[in-house]
C-alpha positions, 0 to 999 in steps of 0.5 A: 064318618070317622076320620082315619089317618096313618103315620109311618115312622121309621126310627134309626135307633142308636141306643146304649147297647143293653144287649141284642136279646129278644128281651133287651130290644123290645125294651128299647122300642117301648122306651122310644114309644114312651119318649115320643109320646106314642101309644102302643095301642095304635101300633099296627105293623112291625118290620125288622130284618130276619135276625132271630132276635128281631123276627123270632116267632116266640122270643124275638122283638116282634113276638114280645111286642105282639104279646102287648099289642096283638094288632101289630103285625110283623112283616119281614123288611122287604127293603132289606131283602131287596138290598141283599138281592141287589148286593149279591148281584152287584158282587157277581159282576166286576164291571158293576163293582168297578163302576160303584167303586169309581162312583164312590171315589168321585162322590167322596172327593166332591164331598170333601172339597168345598170348591168342587161341591160349589162348582157342582152345585152351580152346574146343577142350578144352570142345568136345573139338575137335581142330581147329587153326588153322595158316597155310596152306602154299603147297606143300601145297594138299591140307591147305587143306580141313581148315583151311577146315573149321576156320574154317567150324566156328568160324564156325558156333559163333559164329553159334549163340552158343557161341563166346567173343568176344575183342573 
């Protein structure tokens, strides 16, 4: 009986910009494989955004890598698509935009203050709360809901009197 395993490897690539052509980008991907000691022969999937330099059918990164490894099937990044839909929905509501902006401001203030961060963490440990306050990422709209929930939960605690005031 064969033993099979798979590994999902997500790479954020910060490389010297040698261009964003279909030829330059596969070279970066292949260089990463080489540096990490990964065999291209084991690659079975690729996922990129819809930019033609990445997903182009003939000269995009996915096509040029697929020429070297035909088993590396390309699938459009569904997380990106979900984020684009959520971003569009968020931008259509002033209430959601205001809530997200306020949440981001609160998180930024907490993260810039060691005192506030320490107080927040002590409250979390007393309540066995694993929530965190982080500034919102404009390209990862789908995580905005968790951040908004954290702020709302903390607000509810403040209204019930179980929140420690800093001011």
